[in-house]
C-alpha positions, 0 to 999 in steps of 0.5 A: 555712254551709249556705245559702251553700253551697247557692247553688252549686248547691251502709230499711224497706218503705212505710208502710201508713198515711198519716202526716201530723203534722196537727191533726185540723182540718188532717187533715179539710182533707185529701182522705180518699179521696186518703189512703186510695188514697195508703196503697195505692200504693208507689213501685216500687224505694224502699227507703224512703218515707213519705207524707202527706195534706196541705191544701196541697203549696206551699212557703208552707204546707210551710215549716217543716215536713219536706215542704220545706227552704227552706234548700236554696232560698236565694238562687235566687229574687228577693224579691217573687216570687208563688207560688200556694198552696192545693193539696191532695194527698199527699206521698211522700218516700223514697229508692231503694237507694244506698250514699253518705250525703250527704244528711242530709235527714229525718235519714236520711243517704242519697242518692238521696232523692226527693219526689213530690207528688200534687195532688187535682185532677190534669190528667194530667201529671207534671213531673220534675226534679233539683236544681241544683248540689249541693242536695237534692230540695227545691231548686226546690220555689218555682221549679218545684214551686208553679207546676206543681202549681198548674196540676195536674201531679204533680211529682217531684224527686230529689237526683241520688244525691249531694249537698254539696261532696263529691259528687265522691267517690261512684262508683268511676271518674272521671265516675260521680258525675255519671253517676249524676245521669242514672240517678237521674233516669231512674230516678225517672221511670219509678218516678213515672209507675207510681205516678202511674198506680197512684194515679190510675187512669189512665196519665200523659198527658204527661210534662215534664222540666226543671231549672236548672243541673245540673237543666238538663243532666239535661233535655237529657240525658234528652231525648237518650236517653229519648224513650220517657219524655218529651214535651219539656222546659224547660231553664234554663241547663243545664250543658254537658258536652263531651268536647273542650270547652267544658264548666265545666273549660274556662271556670272555671279562668280565673276561678279565675285571675283570683281569684288575680290571675294572669289579666286582664279580657281573659283572662275575656272570651276564656274566655266570660264577658260584657262587662258581667258584671265587677260580678258577678265579685267575688261569684262569686270568693267563692262559686262558682268555686273550689268548683265548678272544684275539685269538678267537676275532681275528679269527672272528673280526680281524678289532676290534684291528688290533694291538693286537694280530697282526701278533702273539699272543706273542713270550714268554709265558708272552706274549702269555698269556696276554690279549689285554687291548682293550678286556676288553672293547669288546662289541660283540653285538655292533660289525658290522654285518659282525663279526656276519656273520663271527660267523654265518659260525661256528654256532651251530643250535641245530638240531641234526640228531644223539643221542648225550650226553653232559657233562658240569662241574658246576664250568667251568670257561673258558666256563660257562655251563650257557652261553654254554651247558645250552643254547644248550640244549634250542637250541636242544629242540627248534629245536624239537630234545630233543629226541636225546639229554641227558645233565649232569652236573657234579657237581664239574666239571671243564674245565680240570680235572688236576685242581682236583689235586690242589683243590680236596676238591672242584672239581671232574674230568669229565673223568669217567663221560665222559666214563660212557657216552660213554658206555651208548651211545653205549648202546643207539645205540646198544640196543636202551636203552636211558640213564638216564634222563637229571640231575646233576651228584652229587659230592659223597664223600668218593668214587674214583672220579678220576675213577669212575662216575655212571650216575644213 
């Protein structure tokens, strides 16, 4: 059940000594001075933390250990993706004070969990992200952590303060569960910057915010609100929330209606789903649409159908992934003003304060780009911040790269374009060389689509 659900996307003080769980030979491979420094550094505000000195912080080395969760990464990357390895350093796992208990990583059953990785050979930078979907802090280890660690960046990731299909139950008011995502990201960024400074003995030179899906939403929101924390960001198909629409609750009800046979293909196209994406609809019907619609709707509009999903999205995979029948009739525009007010608390404005690169697949069938990043680009322009924004549509890109393995002749992974965009952002920040103008990145045949992508 866990990998299938994760595709949706979805108490003590610091330890005094450096815990490793390594064999003596492995321990010798770790950096002993780094271990000594780590034992003296605590994460500000953390209620609990556990540190380890490791000979390799990348996913290939950590798979099967307590330091990552490969099940949490299911479906996000295409087979054949090449990731760097061999990055020694220190990892700190922990959590901030929180009252919710949806994240079971480490057996802690405590939300607001984070992971912080400090490479031995540091370039002065920090990369921060939040979990996509309803996953945990390890979800983007293979997508983001491995790549940036190999380039010398410290890395920090948060579970956003709530996880799993019942995340919508967190908080007291409609919208609280999602609003917490932004607060937890800000909290981790501040704590990570301080921790990195203390560990390396010098301040962070460059902080980059980035993420995929809900992590992309976090990236947009952070760059709109906290210029003091970040230098720039890369947004990979971030979720668009606007109080008047569009948002997921203006397109997903049509998808749910199509699933139940009460909407036509033309209705789907009018809702923003791309022509040429119909071959992906059956998969999304069985995996994404029902759960995403009912959980997001319950997070901001619990009064619409209090019985569904109710106290839980379900106890079996079939129940969890199934839509609420009433959601096929959901009309966001007709809902009471209190619903729009709840969304307004988490809404984006487009008023960027730092440079941002956005990528979105043309065949995204969970968050259609015409109802998401196309709209966000216009919002940025209306805010007078177009000079801070670059937007690349990725021809053949879908919401999760794992589907490329099933449809290799129709799709292309977005990850290599993301990595090219990350490098382009750093060149933009360090040298003032702007990335290429907005355009669609073609799906070039007879190339290694899994590992290469040129933005030019």
